[in-house]
GUKE-749065 format. One record per atom (N, C-alpha, C): residue in one letter; atom name; chain; y, z, x. Coordinates in nm, 2 decimals. Layout:
N
{'A'; 'CA'; 'A'; {Y; Z; X}}
...
This chain:
109
{'X'; 'N'; 'A'; {32.02; 13.37; -4.52}}
{'X'; 'CA'; 'A'; {31.96; 13.38; -4.65}}
{'X'; 'C'; 'A'; {31.84; 13.47; -4.66}}
{'X'; 'N'; 'A'; {31.80; 13.51; -4.78}}
{'X'; 'CA'; 'A'; {31.70; 13.60; -4.80}}
{'X'; 'C'; 'A'; {31.56; 13.54; -4.79}}
{'X'; 'N'; 'A'; {31.46; 13.62; -4.74}}
{'X'; 'CA'; 'A'; {31.32; 13.57; -4.74}}
{'X'; 'C'; 'A'; {31.25; 13.62; -4.87}}
{'X'; 'N'; 'A'; {31.32; 13.70; -4.95}}
{'X'; 'CA'; 'A'; {31.26; 13.76; -5.07}}
{'X'; 'C'; 'A'; {31.22; 13.65; -5.17}}
{'X'; 'N'; 'A'; {31.09; 13.63; -5.20}}
{'X'; 'CA'; 'A'; {31.04; 13.53; -5.29}}
{'X'; 'C'; 'A'; {31.09; 13.55; -5.43}}
{'X'; 'N'; 'A'; {31.13; 13.67; -5.46}}
{'X'; 'CA'; 'A'; {31.17; 13.70; -5.60}}
{'X'; 'C'; 'A'; {31.32; 13.68; -5.62}}
{'X'; 'N'; 'A'; {31.39; 13.64; -5.51}}
{'X'; 'CA'; 'A'; {31.54; 13.61; -5.52}}
{'X'; 'C'; 'A'; {31.56; 13.47; -5.51}}
{'X'; 'N'; 'A'; {31.62; 13.41; -5.61}}
{'X'; 'CA'; 'A'; {31.66; 13.27; -5.61}}
{'X'; 'C'; 'A'; {31.80; 13.24; -5.56}}
{'X'; 'N'; 'A'; {31.82; 13.13; -5.50}}
{'X'; 'CA'; 'A'; {31.95; 13.08; -5.47}}
{'X'; 'C'; 'A'; {31.98; 12.97; -5.56}}
{'X'; 'N'; 'A'; {32.08; 12.98; -5.64}}
{'X'; 'CA'; 'A'; {32.11; 12.88; -5.74}}
{'X'; 'C'; 'A'; {32.24; 12.81; -5.70}}
{'X'; 'N'; 'A'; {32.26; 12.69; -5.76}}
{'X'; 'CA'; 'A'; {32.38; 12.61; -5.73}}
{'X'; 'C'; 'A'; {32.43; 12.56; -5.87}}
{'X'; 'N'; 'A'; {32.55; 12.49; -5.86}}
{'X'; 'CA'; 'A'; {32.60; 12.43; -5.98}}
{'X'; 'C'; 'A'; {32.50; 12.34; -6.04}}
{'X'; 'N'; 'A'; {32.43; 12.27; -5.95}}
{'X'; 'CA'; 'A'; {32.33; 12.16; -5.99}}
{'X'; 'C'; 'A'; {32.21; 12.22; -6.07}}
{'X'; 'N'; 'A'; {32.16; 12.33; -6.03}}
{'X'; 'CA'; 'A'; {32.04; 12.38; -6.10}}
{'X'; 'C'; 'A'; {32.06; 12.51; -6.19}}
{'X'; 'N'; 'A'; {32.19; 12.55; -6.20}}
{'X'; 'CA'; 'A'; {32.22; 12.67; -6.28}}
{'X'; 'C'; 'A'; {32.17; 12.66; -6.42}}
{'X'; 'N'; 'A'; {32.20; 12.55; -6.49}}
{'X'; 'CA'; 'A'; {32.15; 12.54; -6.63}}
{'X'; 'C'; 'A'; {32.00; 12.56; -6.64}}
{'X'; 'N'; 'A'; {31.93; 12.49; -6.56}}
{'X'; 'CA'; 'A'; {31.78; 12.49; -6.56}}
{'X'; 'C'; 'A'; {31.73; 12.63; -6.53}}
{'X'; 'N'; 'A'; {31.78; 12.69; -6.42}}
{'X'; 'CA'; 'A'; {31.72; 12.81; -6.37}}
{'X'; 'C'; 'A'; {31.77; 12.94; -6.44}}
{'X'; 'N'; 'A'; {31.90; 12.93; -6.49}}
{'X'; 'CA'; 'A'; {31.95; 13.06; -6.55}}
{'X'; 'C'; 'A'; {31.96; 13.04; -6.70}}
{'X'; 'N'; 'A'; {32.04; 12.94; -6.75}}
{'X'; 'CA'; 'A'; {32.06; 12.93; -6.89}}
{'X'; 'C'; 'A'; {31.93; 12.90; -6.97}}
{'X'; 'N'; 'A'; {31.84; 12.83; -6.91}}
{'X'; 'CA'; 'A'; {31.71; 12.80; -6.98}}
{'X'; 'C'; 'A'; {31.60; 12.89; -6.94}}
{'X'; 'N'; 'A'; {31.63; 13.00; -6.87}}
{'X'; 'CA'; 'A'; {31.53; 13.09; -6.83}}
{'X'; 'C'; 'A'; {31.47; 13.16; -6.95}}
{'X'; 'N'; 'A'; {31.34; 13.18; -6.94}}
{'X'; 'CA'; 'A'; {31.27; 13.25; -7.05}}
{'X'; 'C'; 'A'; {31.28; 13.40; -7.05}}
{'X'; 'N'; 'A'; {31.32; 13.45; -6.94}}
{'X'; 'CA'; 'A'; {31.35; 13.59; -6.92}}
{'X'; 'C'; 'A'; {31.50; 13.61; -6.89}}
{'X'; 'N'; 'A'; {31.56; 13.73; -6.91}}
{'X'; 'CA'; 'A'; {31.69; 13.75; -6.88}}
{'X'; 'C'; 'A'; {31.72; 13.72; -6.73}}
{'X'; 'N'; 'A'; {31.84; 13.68; -6.69}}
{'X'; 'CA'; 'A'; {31.87; 13.65; -6.55}}
{'X'; 'C'; 'A'; {31.99; 13.72; -6.51}}
{'X'; 'N'; 'A'; {31.99; 13.78; -6.39}}
{'X'; 'CA'; 'A'; {32.10; 13.84; -6.33}}
{'X'; 'C'; 'A'; {32.15; 13.75; -6.22}}
{'X'; 'N'; 'A'; {32.28; 13.72; -6.22}}
{'X'; 'CA'; 'A'; {32.33; 13.63; -6.12}}
{'X'; 'C'; 'A'; {32.44; 13.70; -6.04}}
{'X'; 'N'; 'A'; {32.42; 13.70; -5.91}}
{'X'; 'CA'; 'A'; {32.52; 13.76; -5.81}}
{'X'; 'C'; 'A'; {32.61; 13.65; -5.76}}
{'X'; 'N'; 'A'; {32.74; 13.65; -5.81}}
{'X'; 'CA'; 'A'; {32.83; 13.55; -5.76}}
{'X'; 'C'; 'A'; {32.89; 13.62; -5.63}}
{'X'; 'N'; 'A'; {32.88; 13.55; -5.51}}
{'X'; 'CA'; 'A'; {32.91; 13.61; -5.39}}
{'X'; 'C'; 'A'; {32.97; 13.51; -5.29}}
{'X'; 'N'; 'A'; {33.02; 13.55; -5.18}}
{'X'; 'CA'; 'A'; {33.06; 13.47; -5.07}}
{'X'; 'C'; 'A'; {33.04; 13.54; -4.93}}
{'X'; 'N'; 'A'; {33.01; 13.46; -4.83}}
{'X'; 'CA'; 'A'; {32.97; 13.52; -4.70}}
{'X'; 'C'; 'A'; {33.08; 13.60; -4.64}}
{'X'; 'N'; 'A'; {33.21; 13.57; -4.67}}
{'X'; 'CA'; 'A'; {33.32; 13.65; -4.61}}
{'X'; 'C'; 'A'; {33.36; 13.78; -4.68}}
{'X'; 'N'; 'A'; {33.29; 13.80; -4.79}}
{'X'; 'CA'; 'A'; {33.32; 13.91; -4.88}}
{'X'; 'C'; 'A'; {33.25; 14.04; -4.84}}
{'X'; 'N'; 'A'; {33.33; 14.14; -4.79}}
{'X'; 'CA'; 'A'; {33.27; 14.27; -4.75}}
{'X'; 'C'; 'A'; {33.19; 14.34; -4.86}}
{'X'; 'N'; 'A'; {33.25; 14.36; -4.98}}
{'X'; 'CA'; 'A'; {33.17; 14.42; -5.09}}
{'X'; 'C'; 'A'; {33.05; 14.35; -5.13}}
{'X'; 'N'; 'A'; {33.05; 14.21; -5.11}}
{'X'; 'CA'; 'A'; {32.93; 14.13; -5.14}}
{'X'; 'C'; 'A'; {32.82; 14.17; -5.05}}
{'X'; 'N'; 'A'; {32.85; 14.20; -4.92}}
{'X'; 'CA'; 'A'; {32.75; 14.24; -4.83}}
{'X'; 'C'; 'A'; {32.69; 14.37; -4.86}}
{'X'; 'N'; 'A'; {32.77; 14.46; -4.93}}
{'X'; 'CA'; 'A'; {32.72; 14.59; -4.97}}
{'X'; 'C'; 'A'; {32.62; 14.57; -5.09}}
{'X'; 'N'; 'A'; {32.66; 14.48; -5.19}}
{'X'; 'CA'; 'A'; {32.58; 14.47; -5.31}}
{'X'; 'C'; 'A'; {32.45; 14.38; -5.28}}
{'X'; 'N'; 'A'; {32.46; 14.29; -5.18}}
{'X'; 'CA'; 'A'; {32.35; 14.20; -5.16}}
{'X'; 'C'; 'A'; {32.21; 14.26; -5.14}}
{'X'; 'N'; 'A'; {32.20; 14.36; -5.05}}
{'X'; 'CA'; 'A'; {32.07; 14.43; -5.03}}
{'X'; 'C'; 'A'; {32.02; 14.49; -5.16}}
{'X'; 'N'; 'A'; {32.11; 14.55; -5.24}}
{'X'; 'CA'; 'A'; {32.08; 14.61; -5.37}}
{'X'; 'C'; 'A'; {32.02; 14.51; -5.46}}
{'X'; 'N'; 'A'; {32.08; 14.39; -5.47}}
{'X'; 'CA'; 'A'; {32.04; 14.28; -5.56}}
{'X'; 'C'; 'A'; {31.90; 14.24; -5.51}}
{'X'; 'N'; 'A'; {31.88; 14.23; -5.38}}
{'X'; 'CA'; 'A'; {31.74; 14.20; -5.33}}
{'X'; 'C'; 'A'; {31.64; 14.30; -5.37}}
{'X'; 'N'; 'A'; {31.67; 14.43; -5.36}}
{'X'; 'CA'; 'A'; {31.57; 14.53; -5.41}}
{'X'; 'C'; 'A'; {31.54; 14.52; -5.55}}
{'X'; 'N'; 'A'; {31.64; 14.49; -5.63}}
{'X'; 'CA'; 'A'; {31.62; 14.48; -5.78}}
{'X'; 'C'; 'A'; {31.54; 14.35; -5.81}}
{'X'; 'N'; 'A'; {31.56; 14.25; -5.73}}
{'X'; 'CA'; 'A'; {31.48; 14.13; -5.75}}
{'X'; 'C'; 'A'; {31.33; 14.16; -5.74}}
{'X'; 'N'; 'A'; {31.30; 14.24; -5.65}}
{'X'; 'CA'; 'A'; {31.16; 14.29; -5.63}}
{'X'; 'C'; 'A'; {31.11; 14.38; -5.74}}
{'X'; 'N'; 'A'; {31.20; 14.48; -5.77}}
{'X'; 'CA'; 'A'; {31.16; 14.58; -5.87}}
{'X'; 'C'; 'A'; {31.14; 14.52; -6.01}}
{'X'; 'N'; 'A'; {31.22; 14.42; -6.04}}
{'X'; 'CA'; 'A'; {31.22; 14.36; -6.18}}
{'X'; 'C'; 'A'; {31.15; 14.23; -6.18}}
{'X'; 'N'; 'A'; {31.07; 14.20; -6.08}}
{'X'; 'CA'; 'A'; {31.00; 14.07; -6.07}}
{'X'; 'C'; 'A'; {30.91; 14.05; -6.19}}
{'X'; 'N'; 'A'; {30.92; 13.93; -6.25}}
{'X'; 'CA'; 'A'; {30.84; 13.90; -6.37}}
{'X'; 'C'; 'A'; {30.91; 13.94; -6.50}}
{'X'; 'N'; 'A'; {31.01; 14.04; -6.49}}
{'X'; 'CA'; 'A'; {31.08; 14.08; -6.61}}
{'X'; 'C'; 'A'; {31.22; 14.02; -6.62}}
{'X'; 'N'; 'A'; {31.29; 14.02; -6.50}}
{'X'; 'CA'; 'A'; {31.42; 13.96; -6.50}}
{'X'; 'C'; 'A'; {31.43; 13.87; -6.38}}
{'X'; 'N'; 'A'; {31.49; 13.75; -6.40}}
{'X'; 'CA'; 'A'; {31.51; 13.66; -6.29}}
{'X'; 'C'; 'A'; {31.64; 13.70; -6.22}}
{'X'; 'N'; 'A'; {31.63; 13.71; -6.09}}
{'X'; 'CA'; 'A'; {31.75; 13.75; -6.01}}
{'X'; 'C'; 'A'; {31.79; 13.64; -5.92}}
{'X'; 'N'; 'A'; {31.92; 13.60; -5.92}}
{'X'; 'CA'; 'A'; {31.96; 13.49; -5.84}}
{'X'; 'C'; 'A'; {32.10; 13.52; -5.78}}
{'X'; 'N'; 'A'; {32.13; 13.44; -5.67}}
{'X'; 'CA'; 'A'; {32.26; 13.45; -5.60}}
{'X'; 'C'; 'A'; {32.32; 13.31; -5.61}}
{'X'; 'N'; 'A'; {32.46; 13.31; -5.63}}
{'X'; 'CA'; 'A'; {32.53; 13.18; -5.63}}
{'X'; 'C'; 'A'; {32.65; 13.20; -5.54}}
{'X'; 'N'; 'A'; {32.65; 13.12; -5.43}}
{'X'; 'CA'; 'A'; {32.76; 13.12; -5.34}}
{'X'; 'C'; 'A'; {32.88; 13.05; -5.40}}
{'X'; 'N'; 'A'; {32.99; 13.13; -5.42}}
{'X'; 'CA'; 'A'; {33.11; 13.07; -5.49}}
{'X'; 'C'; 'A'; {33.19; 12.97; -5.40}}
{'X'; 'N'; 'A'; {33.17; 12.98; -5.27}}
{'X'; 'CA'; 'A'; {33.24; 12.88; -5.18}}
{'X'; 'C'; 'A'; {33.17; 12.75; -5.18}}
{'X'; 'N'; 'A'; {33.04; 12.75; -5.20}}
{'X'; 'CA'; 'A'; {32.96; 12.62; -5.20}}
{'X'; 'C'; 'A'; {32.95; 12.56; -5.34}}
{'X'; 'N'; 'A'; {32.98; 12.64; -5.45}}
{'X'; 'CA'; 'A'; {32.96; 12.60; -5.59}}
{'X'; 'C'; 'A'; {33.08; 12.65; -5.66}}
{'X'; 'N'; 'A'; {33.17; 12.56; -5.69}}
{'X'; 'CA'; 'A'; {33.30; 12.60; -5.76}}
{'X'; 'C'; 'A'; {33.29; 12.59; -5.91}}
{'X'; 'N'; 'A'; {33.21; 12.50; -5.96}}
{'X'; 'CA'; 'A'; {33.22; 12.47; -6.11}}
{'X'; 'C'; 'A'; {33.16; 12.59; -6.19}}
{'X'; 'N'; 'A'; {33.05; 12.65; -6.16}}
{'X'; 'CA'; 'A'; {32.99; 12.75; -6.23}}
{'X'; 'C'; 'A'; {33.08; 12.88; -6.24}}
{'X'; 'N'; 'A'; {33.13; 12.93; -6.12}}
{'X'; 'CA'; 'A'; {33.22; 13.04; -6.13}}
{'X'; 'C'; 'A'; {33.34; 13.02; -6.22}}
{'X'; 'N'; 'A'; {33.40; 12.89; -6.21}}
{'X'; 'CA'; 'A'; {33.51; 12.86; -6.29}}
{'X'; 'C'; 'A'; {33.48; 12.86; -6.44}}
{'X'; 'N'; 'A'; {33.36; 12.81; -6.47}}
{'X'; 'CA'; 'A'; {33.32; 12.80; -6.61}}
{'X'; 'C'; 'A'; {33.31; 12.94; -6.67}}
{'X'; 'N'; 'A'; {33.26; 13.04; -6.59}}
{'X'; 'CA'; 'A'; {33.24; 13.17; -6.64}}
{'X'; 'C'; 'A'; {33.36; 13.27; -6.61}}
{'X'; 'N'; 'A'; {33.47; 13.21; -6.56}}
{'X'; 'CA'; 'A'; {33.59; 13.30; -6.54}}
{'X'; 'C'; 'A'; {33.57; 13.40; -6.43}}
{'X'; 'N'; 'A'; {33.49; 13.37; -6.33}}
{'X'; 'CA'; 'A'; {33.47; 13.46; -6.22}}
{'X'; 'C'; 'A'; {33.60; 13.46; -6.13}}
{'X'; 'N'; 'A'; {33.67; 13.58; -6.13}}
{'X'; 'CA'; 'A'; {33.79; 13.59; -6.05}}
{'X'; 'C'; 'A'; {33.78; 13.68; -5.93}}
{'X'; 'N'; 'A'; {33.69; 13.77; -5.94}}
{'X'; 'CA'; 'A'; {33.67; 13.86; -5.83}}
{'X'; 'C'; 'A'; {33.52; 13.86; -5.79}}
{'X'; 'N'; 'A'; {33.50; 13.88; -5.66}}
{'X'; 'CA'; 'A'; {33.36; 13.89; -5.62}}
{'X'; 'C'; 'A'; {33.34; 14.02; -5.54}}
{'X'; 'N'; 'A'; {33.22; 14.08; -5.54}}
{'X'; 'CA'; 'A'; {33.10; 14.03; -5.62}}
{'X'; 'C'; 'A'; {33.12; 14.05; -5.77}}
{'X'; 'N'; 'A'; {33.07; 13.95; -5.84}}
{'X'; 'CA'; 'A'; {33.05; 13.96; -5.99}}
{'X'; 'C'; 'A'; {32.90; 13.94; -6.02}}
{'X'; 'N'; 'A'; {32.85; 14.04; -6.09}}
{'X'; 'CA'; 'A'; {32.71; 14.03; -6.14}}
{'X'; 'C'; 'A'; {32.72; 14.00; -6.28}}
{'X'; 'N'; 'A'; {32.65; 13.89; -6.33}}
{'X'; 'CA'; 'A'; {32.65; 13.85; -6.47}}
{'X'; 'C'; 'A'; {32.50; 13.85; -6.51}}
{'X'; 'N'; 'A'; {32.48; 13.91; -6.63}}
{'X'; 'CA'; 'A'; {32.35; 13.91; -6.69}}
{'X'; 'C'; 'A'; {32.35; 13.81; -6.80}}
{'X'; 'N'; 'A'; {32.26; 13.72; -6.79}}
{'X'; 'CA'; 'A'; {32.24; 13.61; -6.89}}
{'X'; 'C'; 'A'; {32.11; 13.63; -6.97}}
{'X'; 'N'; 'A'; {32.12; 13.61; -7.10}}
{'X'; 'CA'; 'A'; {32.00; 13.61; -7.18}}
{'X'; 'C'; 'A'; {32.01; 13.51; -7.29}}
{'X'; 'N'; 'A'; {31.91; 13.43; -7.31}}
{'X'; 'CA'; 'A'; {31.91; 13.32; -7.40}}
{'X'; 'C'; 'A'; {32.03; 13.23; -7.39}}
{'X'; 'N'; 'A'; {32.07; 13.20; -7.26}}
{'X'; 'CA'; 'A'; {32.18; 13.11; -7.23}}
{'X'; 'C'; 'A'; {32.32; 13.17; -7.25}}
{'X'; 'N'; 'A'; {32.33; 13.29; -7.27}}
{'X'; 'CA'; 'A'; {32.46; 13.36; -7.29}}
{'X'; 'C'; 'A'; {32.48; 13.47; -7.20}}
{'X'; 'N'; 'A'; {32.61; 13.49; -7.16}}
{'X'; 'CA'; 'A'; {32.64; 13.61; -7.08}}
{'X'; 'C'; 'A'; {32.64; 13.73; -7.17}}
{'X'; 'N'; 'A'; {32.55; 13.83; -7.14}}
{'X'; 'CA'; 'A'; {32.54; 13.95; -7.22}}
{'X'; 'C'; 'A'; {32.61; 14.07; -7.16}}
{'X'; 'N'; 'A'; {32.64; 14.07; -7.03}}
{'X'; 'CA'; 'A'; {32.71; 14.18; -6.97}}
{'X'; 'C'; 'A'; {32.75; 14.13; -6.83}}
{'X'; 'N'; 'A'; {32.84; 14.20; -6.77}}
{'X'; 'CA'; 'A'; {32.88; 14.18; -6.63}}
{'X'; 'C'; 'A'; {32.94; 14.30; -6.56}}
{'X'; 'N'; 'A'; {32.94; 14.30; -6.43}}
{'X'; 'CA'; 'A'; {32.99; 14.40; -6.35}}
{'X'; 'C'; 'A'; {33.07; 14.33; -6.24}}
{'X'; 'N'; 'A'; {33.19; 14.37; -6.22}}
{'X'; 'CA'; 'A'; {33.28; 14.32; -6.11}}
{'X'; 'C'; 'A'; {33.30; 14.43; -6.00}}
{'X'; 'N'; 'A'; {33.27; 14.39; -5.87}}
{'X'; 'CA'; 'A'; {33.29; 14.48; -5.77}}
{'X'; 'C'; 'A'; {33.16; 14.55; -5.72}}
{'X'; 'N'; 'A'; {33.17; 14.62; -5.61}}
{'X'; 'CA'; 'A'; {33.06; 14.69; -5.55}}
{'X'; 'C'; 'A'; {33.03; 14.81; -5.63}}
{'X'; 'N'; 'A'; {32.92; 14.83; -5.69}}
{'X'; 'CA'; 'A'; {32.88; 14.95; -5.77}}
{'X'; 'C'; 'A'; {32.75; 15.00; -5.72}}
{'X'; 'N'; 'A'; {32.72; 15.12; -5.75}}
{'X'; 'CA'; 'A'; {32.59; 15.18; -5.71}}
{'X'; 'C'; 'A'; {32.47; 15.11; -5.78}}
{'X'; 'N'; 'A'; {32.36; 15.12; -5.72}}
{'X'; 'CA'; 'A'; {32.23; 15.06; -5.77}}
{'X'; 'C'; 'A'; {32.20; 15.11; -5.91}}
{'X'; 'N'; 'A'; {32.23; 15.24; -5.93}}
{'X'; 'CA'; 'A'; {32.20; 15.30; -6.06}}
{'X'; 'C'; 'A'; {32.28; 15.23; -6.17}}
{'X'; 'N'; 'A'; {32.40; 15.19; -6.15}}
{'X'; 'CA'; 'A'; {32.48; 15.12; -6.25}}
{'X'; 'C'; 'A'; {32.43; 14.99; -6.28}}
{'X'; 'N'; 'A'; {32.38; 14.91; -6.18}}
{'X'; 'CA'; 'A'; {32.32; 14.78; -6.21}}
{'X'; 'C'; 'A'; {32.19; 14.80; -6.28}}
{'X'; 'N'; 'A'; {32.11; 14.90; -6.25}}
{'X'; 'CA'; 'A'; {31.98; 14.92; -6.32}}
{'X'; 'C'; 'A'; {32.01; 14.95; -6.47}}
{'X'; 'N'; 'A'; {32.11; 15.03; -6.50}}
{'X'; 'CA'; 'A'; {32.15; 15.06; -6.64}}
{'X'; 'C'; 'A'; {32.17; 14.93; -6.71}}
{'X'; 'N'; 'A'; {32.24; 14.83; -6.65}}
{'X'; 'CA'; 'A'; {32.27; 14.70; -6.71}}
{'X'; 'C'; 'A'; {32.14; 14.63; -6.74}}
{'X'; 'N'; 'A'; {32.05; 14.63; -6.64}}
{'X'; 'CA'; 'A'; {31.92; 14.56; -6.65}}
{'X'; 'C'; 'A'; {31.83; 14.62; -6.75}}
{'X'; 'N'; 'A'; {31.83; 14.75; -6.76}}
{'X'; 'CA'; 'A'; {31.74; 14.82; -6.85}}
{'X'; 'C'; 'A'; {31.78; 14.80; -7.00}}
{'X'; 'N'; 'A'; {31.90; 14.76; -7.02}}
{'X'; 'CA'; 'A'; {31.95; 14.73; -7.16}}
{'X'; 'C'; 'A'; {31.88; 14.61; -7.22}}
{'X'; 'N'; 'A'; {31.83; 14.52; -7.13}}
{'X'; 'CA'; 'A'; {31.76; 14.40; -7.18}}
{'X'; 'C'; 'A'; {31.62; 14.41; -7.16}}
């Protein structure tokens, strides 16, 4: 797991509190340890957590350990990055994409 203080690890249990009730937009990385593309996106998500600290909450949710939240949001492929604002999904990216593409998503909010 990450030592980055700006990167949260969320679970089914605290998802509503940490993400849906967040006062700032929240980016959630749905991932799994066995997923190669997830390992590619992971370091990028960590960098963005630092770059956007205080403006956007950045979190990771392990889909193997938390089944309810991915099912609720229809996550079928990982990595899936979902951007939440005011308790709603406002955008998402599925698959490994360049950092610039994720920044475009974040800069919209």
